[in-house]
N, C-alpha and C positions, 0 to 999 in steps of 0.2 A: 539316347541315353535312357537307362532304365529307372533313374530317379525322377519321380514325378513332382515332388514338392519343390518350390522355389528355393527354400533354405537348403534342402538336400542337394540341389544342383550347384548352388554356390559353394557348399562344403566340398562337393566332389571336385569342382574346378580348383578350389584352393588347395586341396590335397594333391591334385595333379601338378599344380604349379610348384608346390613345396618339394615334391619328389623329382619333377622333371628338370627344373631350372638348375639346382645344384649338381645333379648327377649327370645330366646330358648336355644341356644348353651352355652352362657356364664354362666348362672346360673347353668347348669349341670356341666360345667367344674369347677366351683368354688366348688361345692359339691364334685366332684371327688378329687380336690386338698386338700380340707379340710379333706377328709377321710384318707389322708396320713400325716397329720400335727399334731403338738402338741400345737401350739400357733399361734396367729395372729401377723404378722409383718406389721404394717400399714394397708393397705387395703387387703393384701393377706395372706393366711395361710402359715406357714413355720414350720421348724423343722421336717424333714421327718422321718416317722416311719411306720411300718406295724403292730404295736401292736393292733390297732383298728380292723384290719381284723382278727387277731388271735382270738380275743374275739367274732367277728361277725359270725364265722363259727363253733362255738361249744357251748355247754351248752344251756342256755335259748334262745340265738339267733338262734341256729340251730333248736331247737324245734319250735320256732316261724315261721321260714321259712317253715318247714315241715307243720305246721298248715295252713299257707297261701296257700301252694301248694295244700293240700288236700281240703281245702275250695273252692279254685278257680276251681279246676278240677271238684269237685262234683257239685257245683253251675252251672258251664258252661254246664255240661252234662244234668242236669235236665232242665235248661233254654232252651237249644237247642232242647231237646225233646218236651217240652211244647210249645215253640215258633213255631217249625216246624209243630206240630200237629194243632195248632190254625191257622197258615197261610194256611195250606192245606184245613182245614175245611172252613175258611172264603172265600177262593177262589171260593167256590161253592155257596156263598151267593150273594145276590144282592148288589148294590152299597151302599145302606143304611146299610145293615148288616155288610159289610166290614168296614164301617166307625165306627160303634158301637164297633166292636171287636178291631179295631186299637186304639180307644179312651180308652178302658178298659186296654189294655196292656201298653199304654203310660202314664197312670195315675201315676204310681210310680215314673217316671222320670220327671213328670210335677211339683212335689213338692220337697222340699229339702229332701235329704236322711236321715237327722236326724228325720224328720217327719215320714218317713217309719220305721225307727228304733223304734221310740216311738209307732207307731201303732202295729208293731209286738210284742213289749214288752207287751203292754196292752192286745193284743188278745191272747197271749199264755203264760200268767202268772197264769192262773187258769184252773182247770179241766174243761172239759174232756181232753183237749190237753194241757198238761203242759210241755213246752219246756224251760222255763226260768231257767237259771243256767246250761244248757247243750250246747254242741257244735252245736246241731241241730238248735237252734234258730239263731245262726250266719250264718249257711249255708242257712237257709230259707230266712233270710234278704238279703243275697247276691243274691240268686236266684230271689227274687222278683225284685231287682234292675236291674238285667242284662237281664231278660227275654224279656223286651221290645225291646232291641237291636237285640236279636236273631229273634224275631217275625218280626220286620221291615226289617231286612236284607233278610230273607227268603221270605217274602211277595213280596219284590221288585224283587227278582229273579224269583218267580213264574209268576209275571206279564210279565217278559221278555221272558219266555219260548215260543217257537213256538208250538202251539197246534197240528201241523201236526204230530209230533212224537207220541203223545198219540192216535191221530185218526188213524194213520197207524197201531199201535199195536192193537187197538181195532178192526179195520177192518179185521185183520188177525186172530181174534178169541181169543185174549188174555183176561184173566179175569181182572177185575179192580185191584185186589191185585197184579197181575203180572205186570200190567202197572205201578202201583205205585212203586213197589220194584225194577223192572228191567229196567224201562224207566225213570220215573220222578225223583226219588231220585238220580240216577247216574248223571243226568243232573244238579241236584242241588248241587252236592257234592262240587264244588269249593266255592259256596256261603255258604254252611254249614260249611266248614272249616274256611272261613273268619269270620262268625258269632261266631264260637267257639273261635277263637283267640281274637276277640273283647271282648267277655264275660269274658274270662280268664284274660285279661289285666285289665279290669274294676274291677273285683273282687279282683285281687292282690293289687290294690291301694286303695280299699275302706276303709274309716276311720270313717266318721261321724256316720253312723248307727252302725258300729262295736263297737265304744266306749260306746254306750249305752247298748250293749247286751253281750259282751264277758265274759265268766266265767274265773276264775283264771287259770284253766287247759287248756284253749283253747284261747291263746293269739296270734293273727296274727302279722306278722312282722311290718305292718304299725303302730300298737299300740306301739310297742317297739321304733320305730323311733320317734314317738310323745313324749313318756315319756322320752326318752333320751334327746331330745332337750329341753323339758320342765324343766328338772332338770339342764340344763346348760351344758350338755355333748354334745356339738355341734359336735365335731370331731367323737365321737362314733356314734352319730346319722347319721352323713354323711356316715360313713362306712356301717352302716346298710342299708341306703338308696341306696348305690351303689350295695350292695348285692341284694336288692330287684329289682332294675332296671336290673341287669345282669340276674337274674333268669327269670324275665318276658320277656326280650328280647330273651333269649335262647329258651324259650317255644314258643314265637311267630315265631322265625326263623324255628323251627321244624314244626309248623303249616303251615308256608308259603311254605316249601318244599313239604309237603303233598298236599297243594292246587295246586302247580305248576305241580306236577305229575298228579293230578286228571284232570287238565285242558287239558292235552294232550291225555287223554283217548278217 
């Protein structure tokens, strides 16, 4: 912390608490409390129960959680592969070339995600590539939306790399493929893990484009959260939201442990 006086530190912490608790922590705590409630008592949920969680971890809800996990993992892997490949390729281009590639990858996040969903729906609803009504159109939309973050994260890491490592390996006679696989990618591993975690989290929570594309047999969990609250089942929706948050946080925790181990190699 850059504040050196004791009074200044206490002031900074107090300001942080005043801003953080009402804006970030309190809404999540209310959702958590509502997931265990049966009715509202004034401004707070009450009537403790675990019935909502019993329904949230079986049947349609469990299937929706599995769908979200499969979609997020698949989209993250494809986005990480495409984003890393583009970042490595654009690193060899000039400044103008890198700007063009960055602009192309950032285009899907520069417009509302519902526009991306509509574009994917229109583009893949007719032969020769007919994906409408299948799970693949949802995975494709998620991939398009998160690839930009993978590309930007890896591009920033490549710019921070010391070229001396590659030059030393090349000077010792290493082939370009060997330098890439045994020198450059291991150095990028912490950033790759961070990009994978970011892509996974964004995909797990994506709703706008998904609402336009999902078929009945491939319903991600955020759609169930929305439909439950839209029907007035606020407490059921809260339990589903907590399950979604818990699954995402556990996956991010696993990724962070891998990233921590990779950073010490």
